[in-house]
Phi, psi and omega in degrees: 000153174224131181235138168291167176304324177295319181286328183286353177301340179299330178271313179214125019266353188285334181057036181282341180196175171251179187297319175298327177289333173300317180292322179293317178298317174299317180296326183278317192232358178074180181296328180298318179295324180291315180296321177301316179297322175300311183294324177295318180294325177295317181292329181277343178295336180071203184247016185289186182300328179269007187292145184250133176290136175307137183237172177299147176222104181239137177228132173242122182230113179265124180252338182228123176251140179295150174263000000 
């Protein structure tokens, strides 16, 4: 997997999962599901002091490698 800094926010600063959890989330819901979770966290953060400005969120997830 490759994540842009915006997509990696699911681990930090939002702390919604850890890196093994990211792999599980990708296996279950694909890149769209991961980005959806990041966007939900951004919208719930509000405008307070710790708020994050929405950033690009790009995910590349390879599930099959040639032999």
